[in-house]
C-alpha positions in Angstrom: 9.1 15.1 -1.8 8.1 18.8 -1.8 4.8 19.5 0.0 2.9 22.7 -0.6 0.9 23.4 2.5 -2.1 25.7 3.0 -1.4 29.5 2.9 -3.1 32.7 4.0 -4.6 35.2 1.5 -6.3 38.5 1.1 -9.4 37.4 3.0 -9.5 36.3 6.7 -10.7 32.7 7.1 -10.7 30.2 9.9 -12.5 27.7 12.0 -12.7 26.1 15.5 -13.4 22.5 16.2 -14.0 20.0 19.0 -14.2 16.2 18.7 -14.9 13.7 21.5 -15.3 9.9 21.7 -15.4 7.3 24.4 -16.4 3.7 25.0 -19.9 4.8 26.0 -20.4 6.1 22.5 -19.6 2.8 20.8 -21.3 -0.5 20.6 -20.1 -3.2 23.0 -17.3 -5.5 21.8 -18.8 -9.0 21.3 -15.4 -10.6 21.2 -14.0 -9.0 24.4 -12.1 -11.7 26.3 -11.7 -14.1 23.5 -7.9 -14.2 24.1 -8.1 -14.9 27.8 -5.4 -17.5 27.6 -2.9 -15.0 26.2 -1.0 -12.2 27.9 -2.6 -9.3 26.0 -4.5 -7.0 28.4 -8.2 -6.5 27.8 -9.2 -2.9 26.8 -12.1 -1.8 29.1 -12.3 1.9 28.4 -11.0 4.9 26.6 -11.6 8.7 26.1 -10.3 10.8 23.2 -10.8 14.5 22.8 -9.5 16.9 20.1 -9.9 20.7 20.0 -8.3 23.5 18.1 -8.5 26.2 15.5 -6.9 27.6 12.3 -6.7 31.2 11.1 -5.4 32.6 7.8 -5.3 36.1 6.3 -2.9 38.9 5.6 -0.6 41.2 7.5 0.0 43.4 4.4 -2.6 43.0 1.7 -1.2 41.7 -1.6 2.2 41.4 0.1 2.4 39.4 3.3 0.1 36.5 4.2 -0.1 34.2 7.2 -1.7 31.0 8.4 -1.6 29.5 11.9 -3.2 26.2 13.1 -3.3 24.3 16.4 -4.8 21.0 17.6 -4.6 19.7 21.1 -5.3 16.0 21.5 -6.0 14.4 24.9 -6.3 10.6 25.1 -6.6 8.1 27.9 -7.2 4.3 28.0 -7.7 1.6 30.6 -6.8 -2.1 30.2 -7.6 -5.0 32.6 -4.6 -7.2 33.3 -5.6 -10.8 32.7 -2.5 -12.7 34.0 0.1 -12.6 36.7 0.1 -11.5 40.3 -1.8 -8.2 39.3 -4.6 -10.0 37.3 -7.8 -8.1 37.6 -6.3 -4.7 38.2 -6.4 -1.8 35.7 -3.4 -0.4 33.8 -4.0 3.2 32.6 -2.2 5.6 30.3 -2.7 9.2 29.3 -1.3 11.1 26.3 -1.2 14.7 25.4 -0.3 15.7 21.8 0.2 19.2 20.4 -0.2 19.5 16.6 0.7 23.0 15.3 1.6 24.7 12.1 2.4 28.2 10.9 3.3 29.9 7.6 4.4 33.3 6.4 4.4 34.1 2.6 6.1 37.3 1.5 5.6 38.4 -2.1 8.7 40.5 -2.5 7.7 41.6 -6.0 6.0 40.1 -9.1 8.9 37.6 -9.6 10.2 36.8 -6.2 8.7 35.2 -3.0 9.9 34.0 0.3 8.0 31.4 2.4 8.7 30.4 6.0 7.0 27.4 7.5 7.0 25.6 10.8 5.0 22.6 12.1 5.2 20.1 14.9 3.6 17.1 16.6 5.2 16.4 20.0 3.4 13.8 22.2 3.9 12.7 25.8 2.4 9.4 27.1 2.5 8.5 30.8 1.3 5.5 32.8 1.4 2.1 31.0 3.9 2.8 28.3 4.6 -0.9 27.8 2.2 -3.9 27.7 0.9 -4.5 31.2 2.1 -8.1 31.8 3.1 -7.9 35.4 3.4 -5.5 38.4 3.0 -1.8 37.9 6.8 -1.2 38.1 7.3 -3.2 35.0 5.3 -0.9 32.6 5.1 2.5 34.2 7.1 5.2 32.5 7.1 8.2 30.1 7.1 7.9 26.3 8.0 11.0 24.3 7.7 11.1 20.5 7.3 13.6 17.7 9.2 16.8 16.9 9.2 20.1 15.0 10.1 21.2 11.4 11.3 24.6 10.2 11.8 25.6 6.6 12.6 28.6 4.5 12.1 28.7 0.7 13.1 31.4 -1.8 11.7 31.4 -5.4 12.5 33.7 -8.3 10.9 33.6 -11.8 12.0 35.0 -15.1 10.3 34.9 -18.5 11.9 31.6 -19.5 13.7 30.5 -16.3 12.9 29.6 -12.7 15.2 29.2 -9.6 14.5 28.1 -6.0 16.5 27.4 -2.8 15.2 25.8 0.4 16.7 25.1 3.8 15.0 23.1 6.6 15.6 21.5 9.9 13.7 18.5 11.4 14.1 17.7 15.2 12.6 14.6 16.6 12.6 12.6 19.9 11.6 9.0 20.5 12.2 8.1 24.1 10.7 5.5 26.5 11.9 5.9 30.1 11.0 4.3 33.4 9.3 6.2 36.2 9.2 5.2 39.8 10.8 2.4 41.8 11.0 0.2 38.7 13.8 2.3 37.2 16.4 0.7 39.5 15.2 -2.9 39.6 16.2 -5.8 37.4 13.4 -7.2 35.2 12.8 -11.0 35.2 11.0 -12.8 32.4 9.9 -16.3 33.4 9.7 -18.6 30.3 9.3 -21.9 32.3 6.0 -23.8 32.2 3.3 -23.0 34.6 3.9 -24.4 38.1 1.8 -23.7 41.2 4.9 -23.1 43.3 7.7 -21.8 41.0 5.8 -20.1 38.2 2.1 -19.8 39.0 1.5 -17.3 36.2 2.9 -19.3 33.3 5.5 -18.7 30.6 6.1 -15.1 29.6 5.2 -13.6 33.0 7.3 -10.5 33.9 8.3 -9.2 37.3 10.8 -6.9 38.9 11.6 -3.6 37.1 11.0 -1.7 33.9 13.6 -3.4 31.7 15.0 -1.8 28.6 14.8 2.0 28.2 15.7 4.2 25.3 16.3 8.0 25.0 16.8 9.1 21.3 17.0 12.5 19.8 17.5 13.3 16.1 18.3 16.4 13.9 18.1 16.5 10.1 19.3 19.6 8.2 18.7 19.9 4.5 19.6 22.4 1.8 18.4 22.2 -1.8 18.6 24.5 -4.8 17.8 24.3 -8.5 17.7 26.4 -11.7 15.6 25.7 -14.7 15.7 27.3 -18.2 13.7 26.8 -21.4 15.6 26.9 -24.7 13.4 26.0 -27.6 12.0 22.5 -27.2 14.4 21.8 -24.3 14.0 22.5 -20.6 17.4 22.4 -18.9 17.7 22.0 -15.1 20.6 21.8 -12.7 20.6 21.5 -8.9 22.2 20.3 -5.7 21.0 18.7 -2.5 22.7 18.4 0.9 21.5 16.5 4.0 23.0 16.0 7.4 21.6 13.6 10.0 22.7 13.5 13.6 21.5 11.2 16.4 22.1 11.2 20.1 21.0 8.0 21.7 21.1 6.4 25.1 20.0 2.8 25.9 20.1 0.9 29.2 18.4 -1.6 31.4 16.7 -1.0 34.8 18.9 -2.4 37.5 21.8 -2.6 35.0 20.7 -5.9 33.4 17.7 -8.2 32.5 17.2 -11.8 33.3 15.4 -14.6 31.5 14.5 -17.8 33.3 14.4 -20.9 31.0 14.0 -24.6 31.2 17.2 -26.6 31.6 17.0 -29.5 29.1 19.5 -31.5 31.2 17.9 -31.0 34.6 14.3 -29.9 34.9 14.7 -29.1 38.6 17.5 -26.6 37.9 16.3 -23.8 35.5 18.8 -21.7 33.4 19.1 -18.0 34.1 20.3 -15.9 31.2 21.7 -12.5 32.1 21.9 -9.7 29.5 23.6 -6.3 29.8 25.7 -3.8 27.9 29.4 -3.4 28.9 32.6 -1.8 27.8 34.3 -3.1 24.6 37.3 -4.6 26.5 35.4 -6.1 29.3 35.9 -9.7 30.3 33.9 -12.0 32.5 33.3 -12.5 35.4 33.7 -8.8 36.4 32.4 -7.1 33.3 30.9 -3.7 34.4 27.3 -2.8 33.4 27.0 0.5 31.5 24.4 2.6 29.7 25.0 2.2 26.0 25.5 5.6 24.2 26.0 6.5 20.5 26.2 9.7 18.5 26.2 8.7 14.8 26.3 11.3 12.0 25.6 10.9 8.3 26.0 13.3 5.5 25.0 13.1 1.8 25.5 15.4 -1.2 23.9 15.1 -4.6 24.3 17.1 -7.8 22.3 16.7 -11.0 21.8 18.1 -14.5 19.0 17.1 -16.8 17.5 18.0 -20.2 
């Protein structure tokens, strides 16, 4: 998919904006609390604000145009925990997101042009980055998403032919990491029936640490070129496309493992504890070491085409 974004021109144009919304600006939710028997926290408040600008124009009239745009998004929310030992307390999160774009268009001459573009949408979320189903250490962390894109496109036009070439790079992160004491504590999920002594909060309650965390970074490089020519009623076109994808991922569990408590069908008084962790390929029980799983896959693809 080739997307043509907004460009500058021989006149200066632009705007500024600000948007704001909060719970106080909305009607009350008549169905709040309908799911009190479930583990889903109850939203009790939020605040969203967006502000930014864009500006387009020229650096050299009829020759070099520019466009820049920026949007800062600040958002926060509060949820009331309905179950577990922290029932009644509030779980909060805050996010900041930067949306930006820029473009330079150079008209080299009547038949040639060069276009450079960049854009991005990095976001950082702190606080309750997981559903708040237990103590604060089980959901407090940092969630980073989004990335940046860079591209450079060259175009040249003849009387009956057209050629273009484009290279681009996309960088992206998608990470959710623990923050605080919960980073080093094993997480326990209790799936046994509710019991005043052994499981007062019912099946699905979570305690201990943060649990699974992921740190993932991606890079995609692409290059594409094509040439088209008209000959009578025919339009011939040839081209090529190259793409390289690289990932750098890290995955682990707080405290080195996670534990699930389940009902023992053979003895109701002795529950079953399932332990889960990543280990080395040649490990054997009972002394299998716990590791943080890492992977750096790479994928390349090439395509060539000719059409009439």
